[in-house]
C-alpha positions as CSV (number, residue, x, y, z in Angstrom):
1,D,99.2,99.6,107.6
2,P,96.4,97.1,108.1
3,A,95.9,98.2,111.8
4,S,95.3,101.8,110.6
5,M,92.8,100.6,108.1
6,Q,91.1,98.6,111.0
7,A,90.4,101.9,112.8
8,N,88.3,103.0,109.8
9,V,86.0,100.0,109.7
10,S,83.8,101.1,112.6
11,L,83.7,104.7,111.4
12,V,82.5,103.7,107.9
13,R,80.1,101.1,109.4
14,D,78.5,103.8,111.6
15,A,78.3,106.3,108.8
16,L,76.6,103.8,106.6
17,I,74.1,102.8,109.4
18,A,73.3,106.5,109.9
19,A,72.7,106.9,106.1
20,A,70.7,103.7,105.6
21,P,69.5,102.4,109.0
22,D,67.3,99.7,107.3
23,H,70.5,97.9,106.3
24,E,72.2,98.0,109.8
25,A,72.4,94.2,110.1
26,A,74.2,93.9,106.8
27,F,76.6,96.7,107.6
28,I,77.5,95.2,110.9
29,K,78.0,91.7,109.4
30,N,80.2,93.1,106.6
31,A,82.2,95.3,109.0
32,D,82.8,92.3,111.3
33,A,84.0,90.2,108.4
34,L,86.3,92.9,107.2
35,A,87.7,93.5,110.7
36,A,88.5,89.8,110.9
37,E,90.2,89.9,107.5
38,L,92.3,92.9,108.5
39,D,93.3,91.2,111.7
40,T,94.5,88.2,109.7
41,L,96.3,90.5,107.2
42,H,98.1,92.3,110.0
43,A,99.2,89.0,111.6
44,D,100.4,87.8,108.2
45,F,102.5,91.0,107.8
46,E,104.0,90.5,111.3
47,A,104.8,86.9,110.6
48,G,106.0,87.5,107.0
49,L,108.3,90.3,107.9
50,S,109.7,88.8,111.2
51,D,112.7,86.9,109.7
52,C,114.3,89.0,107.0
53,K,117.9,89.6,105.9
54,H,117.2,93.3,105.7
55,R,114.9,95.7,107.7
56,T,115.4,98.3,105.0
57,F,113.5,98.7,101.8
58,I,114.3,101.1,98.9
59,T,111.5,103.1,97.2
60,G,111.3,105.8,94.6
61,H,109.4,108.2,97.0
62,A,108.5,108.2,100.7
63,A,104.9,106.9,100.5
64,F,105.2,104.0,102.9
65,G,106.1,105.6,106.3
66,H,103.1,104.3,108.1
67,L,103.7,100.8,106.9
68,A,107.4,101.0,107.8
69,A,106.7,102.3,111.3
70,A,104.0,99.7,111.9
71,F,106.4,96.8,111.3
72,E,109.7,98.4,112.5
73,L,111.1,98.7,109.0
74,E,113.2,101.4,107.5
75,Q,112.0,103.0,104.2
76,V,114.8,104.6,102.2
77,A,113.4,106.8,99.5
78,A,115.1,108.6,96.7
79,M,112.7,111.6,97.1
80,G,110.2,112.9,99.6
81,V,106.5,112.4,99.8
82,D,105.8,114.3,96.6
83,S,106.3,111.9,93.7
84,H,106.8,114.7,91.3
85,D,110.1,115.7,92.8
86,E,113.3,114.6,91.2
87,P,116.0,113.1,93.3
88,S,119.3,114.8,93.4
89,A,122.4,113.1,92.0
90,S,123.8,113.0,95.6
91,D,120.6,111.3,96.8
92,L,120.9,108.7,94.1
93,A,124.6,108.1,94.8
94,R,123.8,107.7,98.5
95,I,121.1,105.1,97.8
96,I,123.3,103.3,95.2
97,D,126.0,103.0,97.8
98,L,123.5,101.7,100.4
99,I,122.2,99.1,98.0
100,K,125.7,97.9,97.2
101,D,127.0,98.1,100.8
102,E,123.9,96.2,102.2
103,D,123.7,93.8,99.3
104,I,120.1,94.8,98.7
105,T,118.8,92.8,95.7
106,T,115.4,94.5,95.0
107,V,114.2,98.1,94.7
108,L,110.5,98.9,94.8
109,S,108.5,100.8,92.2
110,E,104.9,101.9,92.6
111,T,103.7,100.5,89.3
112,A,104.5,97.6,87.1
113,Q,106.0,100.2,84.7
114,P,109.1,101.1,86.7
115,D,109.6,104.8,87.3
116,A,112.8,106.5,86.2
117,T,114.3,106.5,89.7
118,S,113.7,102.8,90.3
119,S,115.0,102.0,86.8
120,A,118.2,104.0,87.4
121,L,118.8,102.4,90.8
122,S,118.3,99.0,89.2
123,R,120.6,99.8,86.3
124,E,123.4,101.1,88.5
125,T,123.2,98.2,91.1
126,G,121.8,95.2,89.3
127,A,118.9,95.1,91.7
128,E,115.6,93.7,90.6
129,I,112.5,95.8,90.6
130,A,109.3,94.8,92.4
131,V,106.0,96.6,92.8
132,L,104.9,98.2,96.1
133,N,101.4,99.7,95.6
134,P,100.8,102.9,97.8
135,L,97.0,102.5,97.2
136,E,96.7,106.2,96.4
137,F,94.1,105.2,93.7
138,A,91.3,102.6,93.8
139,P,92.6,99.1,93.1
140,D,92.1,97.5,89.7
141,A,88.8,95.6,89.1
142,G,88.9,92.3,90.9
143,S,91.3,93.7,93.5
144,D,90.7,95.3,96.9
145,Y,92.7,96.6,99.8
146,V,93.4,93.2,101.2
147,S,94.5,91.6,98.0
148,V,96.7,94.6,97.1
149,M,98.3,94.5,100.5
150,R,99.0,90.8,100.2
151,E,100.8,91.6,96.9
152,N,102.7,94.3,98.8
153,L,103.7,91.8,101.5
154,D,105.1,89.5,98.8
155,S,107.1,92.4,97.3
156,L,108.4,93.4,100.7
157,Q,109.4,89.8,101.5
158,Q,111.3,89.7,98.2
159,A,113.0,93.1,98.7
160,M,114.1,92.3,102.2
161,E,114.8,88.6,101.6
162,C,112.5,87.2,104.2
163,R,112.3,83.6,105.0
């Protein structure tokens, strides 16, 4: 949720200023620029998710609760927060039925190499797989929080068939 990230900007800025007061002006300038970028990102999420066929998105595990709550979406996960859990056959069957009943065309995997759960859901329903990055690890070189979240917005728009 970009708004949650926004709350951290001033905390990090202030900690950096306390650690290296000689660079206060640079820390303030960079924090202000990031805050503006996060405001734009949040607005882009609001606009980009405002007109969607679905308000529900399907994931392998429940890693996106804050994001779902921030934009009034429903995350349906095959397993809980711990990604090492295995979904039960009844959980998979329930989600497969939901995908078919709601005509959901895309399930979300956390990596470009789909996990077994996303692959099974795709195989059983014909749904495509898109990537939704939980940002639990540092982004790849050349990427940052904002660029990864823009990719996530694209994936959510695909999964929920936004216009």
